[in-house]
TILUM-74880 format. One line per field, with one value per residue (C-alpha): residue number from 1; residue in three letters; x, y, z. Coordinates in pm, 1 decimal, decimal comma. Layout:
doza: c(NUM ...) $
bamar: c(Ala ...) $
u: c(X ...) $
v: c(Y ...) $
w: c(Z ...) $
***
This chain:
doza: c(1 2 3 4 5 6 7 8 9 10 11 12 13 14 15 16 17 18 19 20 21 22 23 24 25 26 27 28 29 30 31 32 33 34 35 36 37 38 39 40 41 42 43 44 45 46 47 48 49 50 51 52 53 54 55 56 57 58 59 60 61 62 63 64 65 66 67 68 69 70 71 72 73 74 75 76 77 78 79 80 81 82 83 84 85 86 87 88 89 90 91 92 93 94 95 96 97 98 99 100 101 102 103 104 105 106 107 108 109 110 111 112 113 114 115 116 117 118 119 120 121 122 123 124 125 126 127 128 129 130 131 132 133 134 135 136 137 138 139 140 141 142 143 144 145 146 147 148 149 150 151 152 153 154 155 156 157 158 159 160 161 162 163 164 165 166 167 168 169 170 171 172 173 174 175 176 177 178 179 180 181 182 183 184 185 186 187 188 189 190 191 192 193 194 195 196 197 198 199 200 201 202 203 204 205 206 207 208 209 210 211 212 213 214 215 216 217 218 219 220 221 222 223 224 225 226 227 228 229 230 231 232 233 234 235 236 237 238 239 240 241 242 243 244 245 246 247 248 249 250 251 252 253 254 255 256 257 258 259 260 261 262 263 264 265 266 267 268 269 270 271 272 273 274 275 276 277 278 279 280 281 282 283 284 285 286 287 288 289 290 291 292 293 294 295 296 297 298 299 300 301 302 303 304 305 306 307 308 309 310 311 312 313 314 315 316 317 318 319 320 321 322 323 324 325 326 327 328 329 330 331 332 333 334 335 336 337 338 339 340 341 342 343 344 345 346 347 348 349 350 351 352 353 354 355 356 357 358 359 360 361 362 363 364 365 366 367 368 369 370 371 372 373 374 375 376 377 378 379 380 381 382 383 384 385 386 387 388 389 390 391 392 393 394 395 396 397 398 399 400 401 402 403 404 405 406 407 408 409 410 411 412 413 414 415 416 417 418 419 420 421 422 423 424 425 426 427 428 429 430 431 432 433 434 435 436 437 438 439) $
bamar: c(Met Tyr Asn Pro Phe Ser Trp Leu Lys Thr Leu Gly Arg Leu Ala Leu Tyr Phe Ala Val Val Cys Ala Leu Gly Gln Tyr Phe Asp Leu Met Met Glu Ala Ile Thr Val Gly Ala Leu Leu Leu Leu Leu Ile His Tyr Trp Asn Leu Tyr Arg Leu Asn Arg Trp Leu Trp His Ser Lys Lys Met Thr Pro Pro Lys Thr Arg Gly Val Trp Glu His Ile Tyr Glu Gly Ile Tyr Tyr Leu Gln Arg Arg Asn Arg Asn Lys Arg Lys Glu Leu Gly Asn Leu Val Lys Arg Phe Arg Glu Gly Ala Glu Ala Leu Pro Asp Ala Ala Val Val Val Asp Ala Asn Ala Cys Ile Ala Trp Cys Asn Arg Leu Ala Arg Ile Glu Leu Gly Leu Ser Trp Pro Asp Asp Ala Gly Arg Arg Val Asp Asn Leu Ile Arg His Pro Gln Phe Ile Glu Phe Phe His Gln Gly Lys Phe Asn His Pro Ile Glu Ile Thr Ser Pro Thr Asn Ile Glu Lys Ile Leu Glu Tyr Arg Ile Met Pro Tyr Gly Asp Lys His Leu Leu Leu Val Ala Arg Asp Val Thr Arg Val Thr Gln Leu Glu Glu Met Arg Lys Asp Phe Val Ala Asn Val Ser His Glu Leu Arg Thr Pro Leu Thr Val Leu Asn Gly Tyr Leu Glu Met Phe Asn Ala Asp Glu Ala Asp Tyr Pro Lys Ala Phe Met His Lys Ala Phe Ala Glu Met Thr Ala Gln Ser Arg Arg Met Gln Asn Leu Ile Glu Gln Leu Leu Ile Leu Ser Arg Ile Glu Ala Ser Ala Glu Arg Val Tyr Glu Lys Ile Val Asp Val Pro Gln Met Leu Ser Ala Ile Asp Ser Glu Ala Ala Ala Leu Asn Arg Glu Lys Ser His Gly Ile Arg Phe Gln Val Asp Lys Asn Leu Gln Val Phe Gly Ile Glu Thr Glu Leu Arg Ser Ala Phe Ser Asn Leu Ile Phe Asn Ala Ile His Tyr Thr Pro Ala Lys Gly Asn Ile Leu Val Gly Trp His Leu Val Asp Lys Arg Ala Glu Phe Phe Val Gln Asp Asp Gly Glu Gly Ile Ala Glu Lys His Leu Ala Arg Leu Thr Glu Arg Phe Tyr Arg Val Asp Lys Ala Arg Ser Arg Lys Thr Gly Gly Ser Gly Leu Gly Leu Ala Ile Val Lys His Val Leu Thr His His Asn Ser Lys Leu Glu Ile Ala Ser Glu Val Gly Lys Gly Ser Arg Phe Ser Phe Arg Phe Ser Asn Glu Leu Thr Val Val Lys Ser Asp Ala Thr Ala) $
u: c(13788,4 14002,0 14240,4 14550,3 14517,5 14712,8 14771,4 14897,4 14574,1 14361,0 14567,9 14539,2 14165,1 14147,0 14369,1 14149,5 13837,7 13959,8 14106,9 13760,6 13616,7 13878,7 13808,8 13440,3 13512,8 13741,2 13488,1 13209,1 13446,6 13343,2 13657,9 13605,4 13244,9 13329,8 13605,8 13364,3 13087,5 13328,1 13471,5 13115,9 13014,3 13323,5 13244,3 12884,3 13002,4 13226,1 12950,5 12712,3 12961,7 13014,2 12631,6 12629,0 12922,7 12747,3 12423,8 12597,3 12794,6 12503,6 12179,5 12223,6 12188,7 12396,6 12750,1 12875,9 12956,9 12772,8 12899,1 13104,2 13421,8 13745,0 13899,6 13572,2 13577,3 13906,4 13770,9 13463,9 13674,3 13919,7 13642,6 13473,7 13815,6 13867,1 13514,0 13560,9 13896,7 13744,1 13455,4 13691,5 13889,2 13570,5 13466,0 13808,2 13785,9 13432,6 13548,5 13834,9 13608,9 13365,2 13645,3 13767,7 13418,1 13371,5 13703,7 13611,5 13277,6 13458,8 13672,3 13608,4 13617,3 13397,8 13570,6 13487,8 13658,6 13668,8 13770,4 13966,1 13659,9 13588,8 13293,2 13206,2 13304,6 13219,3 13159,7 13126,6 12828,9 12987,6 13024,5 12653,3 12587,2 12853,4 12852,8 12491,5 12577,8 12327,7 12450,7 12411,3 12207,1 12516,3 12734,7 12889,4 12798,0 13072,5 13179,9 13214,7 12850,2 12742,6 12979,9 12906,8 13111,0 13322,2 13637,0 13607,8 13556,1 13859,5 14063,7 13953,5 14028,1 14367,9 14499,7 14734,4 14649,3 14958,1 14754,0 14399,0 14123,2 13862,7 13510,7 13158,6 12973,2 12722,0 12467,9 12523,6 12655,5 12744,6 13016,6 13364,0 13508,5 13873,3 13900,1 14204,7 14254,6 14510,0 14577,7 14626,2 14612,8 14518,2 14431,0 14189,6 14148,9 14056,8 13861,7 13862,7 13657,6 13711,0 13495,0 13729,9 13459,4 13577,6 13941,7 13862,3 13624,6 13825,9 14000,6 13672,8 13491,4 13765,2 13739,6 13362,9 13373,7 13599,1 13400,0 13054,6 13126,4 13300,0 12994,2 12741,7 12925,4 12984,5 12627,0 12572,0 12918,1 12855,9 12531,5 12703,2 12998,4 12778,8 12591,0 12896,5 13065,8 12761,1 12764,6 13124,1 13042,3 13041,1 12665,9 12584,4 12202,5 11993,4 11615,3 11470,3 11304,7 11644,9 11808,5 11542,9 11580,3 11960,6 11963,5 11698,1 11902,6 12224,6 12057,7 11901,3 12227,5 12429,5 12177,1 12196,0 12580,8 12543,5 12293,9 12529,5 12826,5 12623,2 12508,5 12863,0 12984,7 12710,0 12806,6 13172,6 13102,6 12899,9 13169,6 13435,6 13238,4 13407,5 13108,0 12973,5 12599,8 12534,7 12651,5 12357,1 11978,5 11805,0 11450,7 11310,2 10950,4 11087,4 11305,3 11010,8 10807,9 11068,5 11088,0 10706,8 10720,3 10990,4 10788,1 10481,3 10677,5 10819,7 10468,5 10291,7 10326,9 10228,5 9963,5 10012,6 9817,8 10101,5 10019,3 10266,6 10198,0 10458,8 10504,7 10590,2 10764,0 10997,7 11361,4 11690,3 12059,9 12233,4 12389,5 12112,9 12261,9 12294,7 11948,7 11790,0 11956,9 11828,7 11470,3 11442,0 11580,9 11320,8 11038,4 11151,3 11203,6 10840,0 10728,3 10943,9 10864,7 10494,6 10254,0 10064,4 9786,3 9912,2 9908,9 10217,0 10226,3 10524,4 10542,0 10762,1 10653,2 10767,7 10770,3 10891,6 11073,0 11256,8 11203,6 11087,1 11065,3 10878,8 10765,8 10480,6 10336,3 10079,9 10294,4 10403,9 10614,7 10952,1 11019,0 11181,6 11490,2 11588,3 11535,0 11872,7 12065,6 11861,8 12118,5 12416,2 12562,5 12414,5 12192,5 11855,4 11546,0 11452,8 11752,5 11567,3 11289,9 11536,6 11741,8 11426,6 11326,8 11678,7 11775,6 12141,5 12126,7 12297,9 11988,1 11944,2 12324,9 12329,4 12048,6 12237,4 12556,9 12366,3 12187,5 12508,3 12662,4 12362,7 12359,9 12041,0 11938,9 11702,9 11410,7 11228,9 10895,8 10745,2 10494,4 10457,3 10138,6 10069,1 10341,9 10646,8 10737,4 11082,3 11156,0 11425,3 11448,6 11695,4 11815,2 11664,4 12004,6 11958,0 11578,9 11467,7 11109,2 11037,9 10810,7 10492,8 10650,2 10924,7 10725,4) $
v: c(-7830,4 -8140,0 -8211,1 -8436,2 -8781,8 -8844,6 -9198,3 -9058,3 -8868,1 -9178,4 -9404,5 -9143,2 -9130,0 -9508,9 -9525,0 -9260,3 -9449,9 -9780,8 -9585,0 -9456,9 -9807,9 -9953,9 -9682,3 -9762,8 -10139,3 -10082,8 -9851,2 -10103,2 -10398,4 -10541,1 -10505,8 -10793,0 -10700,2 -10334,5 -10414,7 -10652,5 -10393,1 -10128,7 -10337,4 -10436,1 -10072,7 -9976,1 -10255,3 -10136,0 -9784,9 -9911,5 -10129,0 -9835,5 -9625,4 -9908,3 -9919,5 -9540,7 -9564,5 -9837,5 -9639,6 -9322,1 -9500,6 -9697,9 -9535,2 -9174,6 -8901,4 -8658,5 -8590,9 -8480,4 -8760,2 -8796,7 -8605,5 -8804,6 -8785,9 -8971,9 -9218,9 -9247,1 -8877,4 -8931,1 -9233,5 -9041,2 -8740,9 -8965,6 -9143,0 -8806,5 -8667,8 -8969,1 -8938,0 -8569,8 -8629,6 -8906,7 -8682,3 -8413,8 -8664,6 -8797,4 -8444,8 -8371,0 -8698,9 -8619,8 -8277,1 -8437,7 -8692,9 -8415,0 -8208,8 -8515,4 -8584,8 -8219,6 -8232,3 -8562,1 -8418,9 -8124,1 -8355,7 -8327,5 -8705,5 -8990,3 -9153,4 -9485,0 -9640,0 -10024,2 -10243,4 -10560,8 -10767,6 -10554,3 -10397,9 -10028,3 -9844,3 -9488,3 -9290,1 -8927,3 -8761,3 -8762,9 -9140,1 -9169,1 -8960,2 -9096,8 -9463,9 -9501,3 -9594,3 -9524,2 -9414,1 -9547,7 -9832,5 -9971,0 -9959,2 -10304,5 -10434,1 -10553,4 -10296,0 -10561,8 -10649,6 -10291,5 -10199,8 -10496,3 -10407,5 -10720,1 -10511,5 -10345,2 -10676,2 -10828,6 -10517,1 -10526,6 -10895,0 -10897,1 -10660,0 -10485,1 -10122,2 -9961,4 -9827,9 -9700,9 -9837,2 -9650,8 -9793,4 -9654,7 -9510,7 -9750,8 -9461,8 -9310,8 -9504,8 -9175,3 -9112,7 -9262,8 -9295,4 -9350,8 -9586,6 -9574,7 -9790,9 -9708,9 -9943,7 -9780,3 -9850,9 -10202,9 -10365,6 -10083,8 -9949,3 -9607,3 -9620,8 -9296,4 -9244,1 -8946,8 -8835,3 -8839,3 -8838,2 -8513,7 -8625,0 -8957,6 -8804,9 -8489,1 -8612,9 -8750,9 -8427,6 -8223,6 -8434,0 -8413,8 -8038,2 -7962,3 -8181,3 -8072,6 -7703,1 -7704,3 -7865,3 -7636,2 -7308,9 -7398,9 -7346,3 -6992,4 -6880,4 -7010,2 -6803,8 -6487,6 -6522,1 -6585,1 -6258,4 -6065,8 -6184,9 -6076,5 -5728,9 -5693,9 -5759,5 -5488,1 -5446,4 -5192,3 -5188,6 -5481,3 -5508,2 -5398,8 -5742,3 -5914,7 -5681,2 -5749,5 -6124,6 -6099,7 -5900,6 -6123,1 -6433,2 -6287,0 -6170,6 -6507,9 -6693,1 -6454,4 -6495,3 -6878,3 -6860,4 -6638,1 -6876,4 -7173,3 -6997,3 -6905,4 -7262,8 -7388,4 -7147,1 -7276,2 -7639,0 -7552,5 -7384,4 -7677,5 -7922,2 -7715,6 -7649,8 -7743,5 -7646,6 -7921,1 -7991,5 -8060,1 -7720,6 -7496,0 -7537,5 -7424,1 -7281,4 -7461,0 -7320,1 -6962,2 -7059,5 -7211,8 -6899,9 -6693,5 -6942,5 -6936,5 -6563,6 -6626,4 -6908,3 -6696,8 -6438,2 -6713,1 -6868,1 -6560,9 -6678,6 -7040,4 -6980,2 -7310,2 -7393,2 -7418,3 -7531,8 -7542,3 -7786,5 -7698,4 -7828,0 -7500,6 -7686,5 -7893,8 -7788,2 -7956,2 -7935,6 -7827,4 -7551,6 -7298,7 -7180,3 -7528,1 -7641,6 -7327,2 -7411,3 -7771,3 -7681,8 -7396,3 -7600,6 -7870,0 -7620,9 -7404,2 -7713,9 -7816,6 -7469,5 -7471,5 -7817,8 -7856,4 -7748,0 -7424,3 -7427,3 -7746,4 -7836,0 -7842,9 -7956,1 -7875,9 -8062,7 -8049,2 -8286,9 -8560,2 -8922,8 -9196,1 -8930,0 -8807,8 -8472,3 -8518,5 -8266,6 -8332,8 -8160,0 -8327,7 -8220,6 -8344,5 -8273,2 -8485,2 -8721,0 -8879,4 -9210,7 -9470,4 -9504,9 -9142,1 -9151,6 -9303,8 -9035,5 -8723,8 -8605,2 -8627,5 -8292,6 -8158,2 -8457,2 -8356,1 -8566,8 -8328,7 -8119,2 -7887,0 -7819,9 -7768,1 -7517,0 -7333,0 -7290,0 -7176,5 -7495,1 -7553,0 -7923,7 -7860,7 -7806,4 -8170,3 -8220,9 -7942,5 -8104,5 -8436,1 -8283,2 -8089,0 -8408,2 -8606,3 -8351,4 -8389,2 -8773,7 -8783,8 -8906,9 -8772,7 -9013,7 -8971,0 -9138,4 -9054,9 -9187,7 -9056,1 -8862,2 -8849,3 -8644,2 -8667,8 -8668,9 -8555,3 -8613,0 -8669,8 -8730,3 -8625,6 -8869,8 -8841,3 -8716,7 -8403,6 -8373,3 -8114,7 -8080,4 -7759,6 -7802,5 -7599,0 -7386,7 -7276,0 -7280,0) $
w: c(19008,7 18993,0 19274,4 19228,4 19380,6 19704,8 19833,2 20166,5 20220,8 20129,8 20361,4 20638,1 20608,9 20608,0 20922,7 21093,4 21014,5 21161,9 21460,7 21540,5 21489,4 21730,5 21983,2 21979,0 22008,5 22306,6 22467,2 22440,9 22488,1 22149,6 21946,9 21691,7 21644,7 21593,3 21341,4 21153,1 21139,8 21030,4 20748,7 20630,4 20641,6 20431,7 20188,1 20150,9 20079,3 19803,3 19658,8 19668,3 19475,2 19225,8 19174,1 19121,9 18878,7 18673,8 18664,1 18554,0 18280,3 18134,4 18220,5 18318,6 18052,6 18250,9 18136,3 18476,3 18740,5 19070,0 19366,8 19616,5 19823,0 19879,4 19639,2 19443,7 19362,5 19181,3 18998,7 18885,6 18778,9 18598,8 18396,0 18321,8 18202,9 17972,0 17833,1 17761,6 17597,4 17384,0 17291,8 17177,4 16975,9 16814,3 16735,5 16577,0 16385,6 16272,6 16148,5 15973,1 15799,8 15708,2 15551,0 15363,7 15228,1 15129,0 14951,1 14780,5 14668,8 14512,6 14297,8 13929,1 13894,5 14026,4 14332,7 14497,6 14803,6 14782,0 15075,7 15083,5 14992,0 14675,3 14853,1 14831,4 15149,9 15013,9 14703,7 14610,7 14442,4 14095,7 14125,8 14195,0 13873,1 13637,9 13759,9 13859,2 14217,9 14506,3 14839,7 15105,2 14947,6 14769,4 15070,9 15124,5 14774,3 14545,5 14292,1 14016,7 14058,8 14005,1 13716,8 13488,0 13179,8 13090,9 13024,6 13366,8 13545,0 13373,4 13459,3 13821,4 13881,0 13706,1 13965,5 13723,1 13781,7 13616,5 13320,4 13301,7 13081,7 12879,1 12850,8 12812,1 13107,0 13276,5 13283,8 12938,6 12641,0 12473,4 12736,7 12758,7 13106,3 13196,5 13502,5 13728,5 14038,5 14306,2 14604,3 14942,8 15309,5 15437,1 15102,7 15013,4 14656,6 14528,1 14199,6 14004,0 13686,5 13460,3 13159,5 12860,1 12589,6 12435,1 12426,2 12258,7 12004,5 11929,2 11612,5 11468,0 11539,2 11373,1 11054,4 11052,8 11119,6 10824,2 10582,7 10689,3 10719,1 10379,8 10226,8 10403,6 10315,4 9951,4 9835,9 9981,7 9882,1 9527,6 9512,2 9641,9 9415,2 9115,6 9160,3 9240,4 8919,4 8726,4 8890,1 8783,8 8423,2 8155,3 8151,0 8419,1 8380,2 8514,2 8533,4 8870,8 8918,3 8875,2 9123,1 9382,8 9338,6 9358,3 9675,8 9834,4 9742,0 9876,9 10195,4 10253,8 10192,8 10413,7 10699,2 10647,4 10686,4 10992,8 11153,6 11071,0 11232,8 11544,3 11581,6 11535,8 11805,6 12039,3 11973,8 12020,2 12347,2 12478,5 12378,4 12546,9 12862,6 13190,8 13410,1 13638,9 13610,9 13977,3 14120,1 14030,7 14024,6 13704,1 13737,3 13426,5 13465,8 13449,7 13152,3 12966,3 13032,8 12849,2 12570,2 12541,2 12459,7 12197,0 12043,0 12018,2 11818,8 11594,1 11548,8 11401,5 11044,9 11092,2 11357,2 11546,6 11858,5 12111,4 12470,1 12762,2 13045,3 13312,5 13670,3 13849,9 14138,0 13920,5 13876,6 13796,8 13866,1 13540,8 13325,2 13241,3 12906,0 12774,2 12883,3 12739,8 12408,0 12413,9 12512,7 12264,1 11975,7 12018,4 12047,2 11754,4 11539,5 11597,8 11493,0 11176,9 11048,6 11155,2 10873,0 10933,2 11204,3 11353,8 11725,0 11947,2 12314,6 12538,8 12866,9 13177,1 13453,5 13700,2 13584,9 13825,5 14038,9 13728,7 13550,2 13189,5 12906,3 12583,5 12265,5 12075,8 11736,9 11487,5 11180,9 10896,3 11103,9 11023,8 10859,0 11092,6 10878,6 10966,3 11344,6 11438,7 11248,4 11338,0 11599,3 11365,4 11257,1 10934,8 10883,7 10725,7 10647,6 10361,8 10265,0 10028,8 10283,4 10570,5 10377,7 10273,2 10645,5 10737,3 10919,9 10984,9 11055,2 11398,9 11626,0 11736,2 11749,6 12008,1 12194,8 12196,3 12333,5 12606,1 12713,1 12713,1 12937,6 13173,3 13161,1 12959,5 12614,8 12347,9 12279,8 11943,1 11864,3 11522,7 11275,2 10919,8 10885,8 11259,8 11415,9 11638,1 12006,4 12124,5 12494,2 12751,6 13127,2 13398,7 13662,7 14013,0 14134,6 13914,1 13976,0 14229,0 14353,4 14547,1 14849,1 14871,9 15136,3 14905,4 14583,0) $
***
């Protein structure tokens, strides 16, 4: 237990010590020699305690100080008290930094702290996903050397941060990011990037939606209205063959409209989604197993040879409903548009530390002039054939929006007469490889 330091007690002990030394010197009639030896002995004791102090501070792994008495006991206890107080302060500071980082990781925006030399001091996980930064590899590197867009560099060096700028994401050209920079502290800057893709494209999507849906619904409604007008005519009796054809046409067109509406709802839900892709892990092998069963049922008429090559230990961060929609659209498209008894290969594997999904078929292939527009809403290579198979023209648009949300991009390789390959990869930030112990 710590005792308060007393100068009187210390001086009293020192006086008592020299009194004993003087008494011995007088007894042996060697006063000067006794005082000299006593002073040297006292000096050696102090040097010995200095040596112990130095060894404890720099070499000992023990937290508690060495045992001693006198003034050195108070010195040891004082240093030990200061160390303990500093440890507690460091612990509190560490907890504060940890809470700050946890809060920053929970932000819905990418955040980067930049020091006075324009070097990155810290960034959250969303910054690594949206801006392509690597932590801690990019610590100390200049932010304008990593985000190379000319408009951003000009904005950063002008130093006028009153208004944000909107430019494309460095990791995904389909995304529009709003950059804000806020000075704080000792010439530090806080860079915040927010995904505003949906906001900037909203008006364009609305216009396209009205035009495309009006066009797509016109044909089935014209068919339905034509037959209904005929049924309302004066002639009540129609040949049975005509009635069968009429009801078959109306059923097919109503199903087509229902499928179109369902696809539009899916697309709308994906576009309006506020879920964050890095919060949940999706068990893709299990998902593909379920899609395999659905594909087998859909494949009964065409009798394709469908093979799944799936890495059972490979998962990703993402939104399960969206990814299921993207995977199933690509697989079902291959079944619909590949001629009967074709071959379809579905793959899920690791390539360069990134998870890759692909669907490959040996069908008719797609001409190069169509490839760039395949992901547009309602775009069809062969409109008559697509409508015959019940296609809505929205499947690949859904895939595109899902992949944009997951910072990925659909890659299409096709050759007429040889087949097509649709694939995409997830970043290594979203890729999860289970160990054998947890597999």
